[in-house]
C-alpha positions as MATLAB code, in Angstrom:
seq = 'XXXXXXXXXXXXXXXXXXXXXXXXXXXXXXXXXXXXXXXXXXXXXXXXXXXXXXXXXXXXXXXXXXXXXXXXXXXXXXXXXXXXXXXXXXXXXXXXXXX';
ca = [
       0.906  -16.427   14.395;
       1.430  -20.178   15.846;
       4.587  -21.224   13.828;
       5.594  -25.160   13.742;
       9.409  -25.463   13.819;
       8.958  -28.298   11.800;
       6.799  -26.863    8.532;
       7.433  -25.364    5.667;
       6.344  -21.673    5.120;
       5.677  -19.782    1.703;
       6.753  -16.174    1.874;
       3.553  -15.258    0.993;
       2.121  -16.638    4.409;
       4.796  -15.375    6.554;
       4.230  -11.994    4.907;
       0.632  -11.835    6.011;
       0.829  -13.192    9.286;
       3.608  -10.594   10.171;
       1.674   -7.955    8.600;
       4.517   -6.838    6.143;
       4.589   -7.032    2.448;
       6.038   -9.985    0.422;
       8.877   -7.772   -0.296;
       9.949   -7.003    3.091;
      10.252  -10.745    3.715;
      12.372  -11.491    0.380;
      14.560   -8.508    1.611;
      14.992  -10.382    4.628;
      15.609  -13.589    3.192;
      18.151  -12.084    0.679;
      20.193  -10.230    3.567;
      20.635  -12.938    5.601;
      18.395  -11.768    8.656;
      15.865  -14.509    7.787;
      18.308  -17.497    6.614;
      17.162  -20.826    5.549;
      14.849  -20.425    2.807;
      14.858  -23.625    0.144;
      14.143  -22.917   -2.951;
      11.628  -25.939   -4.259;
      10.540  -26.948   -7.740;
      12.165  -26.498  -11.366;
      12.622  -23.153  -13.500;
      11.951  -20.166  -10.778;
      10.860  -22.546   -8.265;
       9.203  -21.232   -5.094;
      10.781  -20.327   -1.750;
       9.978  -22.184    1.288;
      11.032  -20.911    4.676;
      11.510  -23.417    7.629;
       9.349  -22.803   10.580;
      12.363  -22.516   13.052;
      13.700  -19.760   10.650;
      10.308  -17.738   11.101;
      10.377  -18.297   14.664;
      13.848  -17.015   15.028;
      13.205  -14.013   12.815;
      10.141  -13.289   14.766;
      12.255  -13.391   18.148;
      14.728  -11.041   16.556;
      11.979   -8.553   15.521;
      10.599   -8.671   18.951;
      13.732   -8.118   20.643;
      14.663   -4.967   18.132;
      11.258   -3.243   18.563;
      11.640   -3.569   22.532;
      15.370   -1.877   22.490;
      15.019    1.875   22.607;
      18.225    4.189   21.592;
      19.417    5.558   24.835;
      19.250    9.461   24.820;
      22.320   11.595   25.633;
      21.794   13.157   29.303;
      21.700   16.967   27.580;
      19.111   15.442   25.285;
      17.053   13.502   28.240;
      17.491   16.615   30.281;
      15.922   19.233   27.521;
      12.952   16.755   26.956;
      12.181   16.778   30.427;
       9.756   19.652   31.839;
      11.274   21.628   34.568;
       9.283   20.590   37.957;
       8.591   23.809   39.279;
       6.486   24.522   35.536;
       4.511   21.584   35.924;
       3.743   22.097   39.375;
       2.738   25.566   39.645;
       0.660   25.110   36.213;
       3.016   27.757   34.360;
       4.668   26.819   31.227;
       4.484   24.758   27.928;
       2.761   22.051   30.005;
      -0.018   24.104   31.199;
      -0.504   25.710   27.930;
      -0.933   22.829   26.247;
      -3.367   21.497   28.230;
      -5.266   24.610   27.822;
      -6.214   23.948   24.551;
];
């Protein structure tokens, strides 16, 4: 989604462009993860989200998606196949390939 930093966006439009539910966007607004939403109109009104806030939210989501938790060394070693088992065709790696 191309976001214009000077434009105001509806909650529904932001949700659709990010392929998430409207409730997800409302939760992000309420929790402060997506700050800057403005209530317009009278009564219940309607929320509008500044484009710059949408851009920051999208950037934060991208950065969070790129971060992967580091595995402790013992877990990483346990997950890695033994070199000999892979090289000689014996062990779980070769059994999985035979199916």
